[in-house]
Structures are given as structure tokens and as C-alpha cells.
Kinemage of the C-alpha trace (Angstrom):
@kinemage 1
@onewidth
@group {chain A} dominant
@subgroup {mainchain}
@vectorlist {calphas} color= white
{ca thr a 1} P 80.540 30.080 -0.451
{ca arg a 2} L 79.866 26.830 -2.227
{ca glu a 3} L 80.475 25.032 1.053
{ca thr a 4} L 78.071 27.468 2.803
{ca asp a 5} L 75.455 26.899 0.119
{ca leu a 6} L 75.826 23.172 0.559
{ca gln a 7} L 75.600 23.471 4.346
{ca gln a 8} L 72.525 25.623 4.100
{ca arg a 9} L 71.021 23.237 1.588
{ca val a 10} L 71.796 20.242 3.896
{ca ala a 11} L 70.378 22.180 6.902
{ca arg a 12} L 67.214 23.058 4.920
{ca gln a 13} L 66.755 19.429 3.753
{ca arg a 14} L 67.275 18.230 7.307
{ca arg a 15} L 64.584 20.638 8.528
{ca glu a 16} L 62.290 19.499 5.701
{ca leu a 17} L 62.983 15.906 6.555
{ca glu a 18} L 62.289 16.598 10.236
{ca asp a 19} L 59.100 18.482 9.357
{ca phe a 20} L 58.057 15.625 7.118
{ca arg a 21} L 58.734 13.099 9.925
{ca arg a 22} L 56.782 15.255 12.406
{ca arg a 23} L 53.843 15.692 10.016
{ca ser a 24} L 53.990 11.985 9.260
{ca arg a 25} L 53.847 11.132 12.995
{ca val a 26} L 51.001 13.608 13.517
{ca glu a 27} L 49.134 12.117 10.581
{ca gln a 28} L 49.726 8.603 11.914
{ca val a 29} L 48.379 9.631 15.351
{ca arg a 30} L 45.370 11.314 13.657
{ca ala a 31} L 44.715 8.230 11.507
{ca thr a 32} L 45.055 5.962 14.538
{ca asn a 33} L 42.615 8.138 16.504
{ca ile a 34} L 40.176 8.124 13.603
{ca arg a 35} L 40.417 4.321 13.310
{ca leu a 36} L 39.934 3.956 17.065
{ca glu a 37} L 36.922 6.274 17.084
{ca glu a 38} L 35.388 4.494 14.062
{ca ser a 39} L 36.116 1.110 15.667
{ca ser a 40} L 34.419 2.229 18.866
{ca arg a 41} L 31.464 3.579 16.946
{ca leu a 42} L 31.147 0.299 14.998
{ca arg a 43} L 31.407 -1.785 18.202
{ca leu a 44} L 28.705 0.350 19.797
{ca his a 45} L 26.509 -0.056 16.685
{ca val a 46} L 27.076 -3.813 16.685
{ca gln a 47} L 26.166 -3.957 20.381
{ca arg a 48} L 22.951 -2.036 19.713
{ca leu a 49} L 22.073 -4.327 16.853
{ca gln a 50} L 22.733 -7.404 19.051
{ca asp a 51} L 20.577 -5.944 21.831
{ca gln a 52} L 17.812 -5.208 19.317
{ca ala a 53} L 18.111 -8.674 17.854
{ca thr a 54} L 17.705 -10.151 21.328
{ca val a 55} L 14.609 -8.059 21.973
{ca asp a 56} L 13.230 -8.998 18.547
{ca ala a 57} L 13.913 -12.675 19.171
{ca val a 58} L 11.971 -12.521 22.441
{ca arg a 59} L 9.056 -10.779 20.670
{ca val a 60} L 9.084 -13.363 17.893
{ca glu a 61} L 9.108 -16.171 20.459
{ca glu a 62} L 6.165 -14.564 22.293
{ca ala a 63} L 4.294 -14.115 19.024
{ca leu a 64} L 4.883 -17.722 18.082
{ca asn a 65} L 3.683 -18.888 21.485
{ca glu a 66} L 0.607 -16.709 21.197
{ca gln a 67} L -0.068 -18.121 17.720
{ca lys a 68} L 0.309 -21.703 19.050
{ca asp a 69} L -2.128 -20.926 21.857
{ca gln a 70} L -4.617 -19.488 19.434
{ca glu a 71} L -4.249 -22.488 17.120
{ca ile a 72} L -4.951 -24.777 20.118
{ca glu a 73} L -7.968 -22.673 21.199
{ca trp a 74} L -9.401 -22.265 17.678
{ca pro a 75} L -11.186 -25.640 17.483
{ca gln a 76} L -12.724 -24.938 20.909
{ca val a 77} L -13.866 -21.531 19.722
{ca glu a 78} L -15.335 -22.985 16.552
{ca ala a 79} L -17.148 -25.725 18.540
{ca arg a 80} L -18.529 -23.148 20.934
{ca glu a 81} L -19.697 -20.975 18.043
{ca lys a 82} L -21.390 -23.952 16.400
{ca met a 83} L -23.028 -24.902 19.712
{ca leu a 84} L -24.279 -21.326 20.175
{ca gln a 85} L -25.622 -21.252 16.603
{ca gln a 86} L -27.436 -24.551 17.180
{ca asp a 87} L -28.780 -23.292 20.480
{ca ala a 88} L -29.991 -20.098 18.818
{ca ala a 89} L -31.643 -22.093 16.032
{ca arg a 90} L -33.334 -24.354 18.588
{ca lys a 91} L -34.584 -21.300 20.526
{ca arg a 92} L -35.924 -19.728 17.289
{ca leu a 93} L -37.694 -22.937 16.430
{ca asn a 94} L -39.211 -23.184 19.964
{ca met a 95} L -40.215 -19.522 19.796
{ca ser a 96} L -41.794 -20.052 16.400
{ca arg a 97} L -43.747 -23.075 17.670
{ca thr a 98} L -44.805 -21.107 20.746
{ca met a 99} L -45.968 -18.219 18.541
{ca glu a 100} L -47.983 -20.631 16.293
{ca ala a 101} L -49.566 -22.206 19.376
{ca ser a 102} L -50.345 -18.713 20.774
{ca arg a 103} L -51.949 -17.659 17.451
{ca ala a 104} L -54.012 -20.848 17.323
{ca arg a 105} L -55.142 -20.306 20.952
{ca glu a 106} L -55.917 -16.673 20.167
{ca leu a 107} L -58.128 -17.761 17.218
{ca glu a 108} L -59.828 -20.298 19.437
{ca leu a 109} L -60.493 -17.687 22.065
{ca his a 110} L -61.830 -15.251 19.435
{ca glu a 111} L -64.195 -17.929 18.161
{ca met a 112} L -65.336 -18.743 21.701
{ca leu a 113} L -65.883 -15.069 22.402
{ca his a 114} L -67.786 -14.668 19.150
{ca glu a 115} L -69.961 -17.696 20.026
{ca leu a 116} L -70.497 -16.394 23.550
{ca gln a 117} L -71.491 -12.955 22.167
{ca glu a 118} L -73.896 -14.518 19.691
{ca gly a 119} L -75.314 -16.705 22.418
{ca leu a 120} L -75.838 -13.756 24.677
{ca leu a 121} L -77.448 -11.778 21.881
{ca gln a 122} L -79.721 -14.753 21.105
{ca asp a 123} L -80.620 -15.078 24.786
{ca asp a 124} L -81.414 -11.359 24.923
{ca ala a 125} L -83.568 -11.719 21.832
{ca asp a 126} L -85.354 -14.719 23.300
{ca asp a 127} L -85.955 -12.840 26.564
{ca glu a 128} L -87.350 -9.892 24.622
{ca gln a 129} L -89.659 -12.249 22.723
{ca leu a 130} L -90.862 -13.708 26.007
{ca leu a 131} L -91.557 -10.310 27.425
{ca ile a 132} L -93.282 -9.101 24.311
{ca gly a 133} L -95.174 -12.218 23.645
């Protein structure tokens, strides 16, 4: 009976040891699978980040080139704006002078008309005097 107890105890411990080894192997496989999945996920994430970094680098390069072009064009734009402002000022001055000349001519014409009307009235009055007298 003691020997049977010992044999049963040894058999039970062997089964426990075998179960432990089996669970340990299963756990190792599970852990390996998890590590592989996580590793794949991280590699994919790194690849996406690298792809995005490449796209961003191209955008930054394009933006820098655009900025350089604008910096090159800016003095030309400023010069053109200054020329347009000067041209507009010159046109305003010419228009102002033309308006002054037109006003002066209009006054002259009003005076001439007034003199002509007075002369005509005087001539009519003289003609009336001749007819009456």
C-alpha cells in the first residue's frame, strides 16, 4: 500500500509535470505569436510613418521652392505696384489739370455768351430806338 501510494504519487507528479510542460509550451507558442504579431504591427506602423515622412518631405520641398519663387518675384511685384501707383498719380494729375482747363474754358465761354447776349440786347435796343426815333 505504501508502495502503491508512492507509485500513484509519482504517476500524479509525472502527469502534473507533463501538464506543466505542455502548458509551458503552449504559453511559449502564444507568447511567440503575440510577439510576432506585435512586431508585424510595429513594422507596418514604421513603414506608414516612413511613407508619410517621405510625402511630408516632398511637400516641404515644394513649399520651400514656392517660397523661394515668391521671394524672387516679390521685388518685381513691388516695382510693378510702385509703377502703377506712379502712373495712377500721373493720370490723376493730368485729369485734374484737364478739369481745371475745362473749367477755365467754360468760364470763358460763359463770359463770351454773356457778352454776346448783352451785345444782342443792345443791338435790339438800338434798332428799336432807330425805329421809334
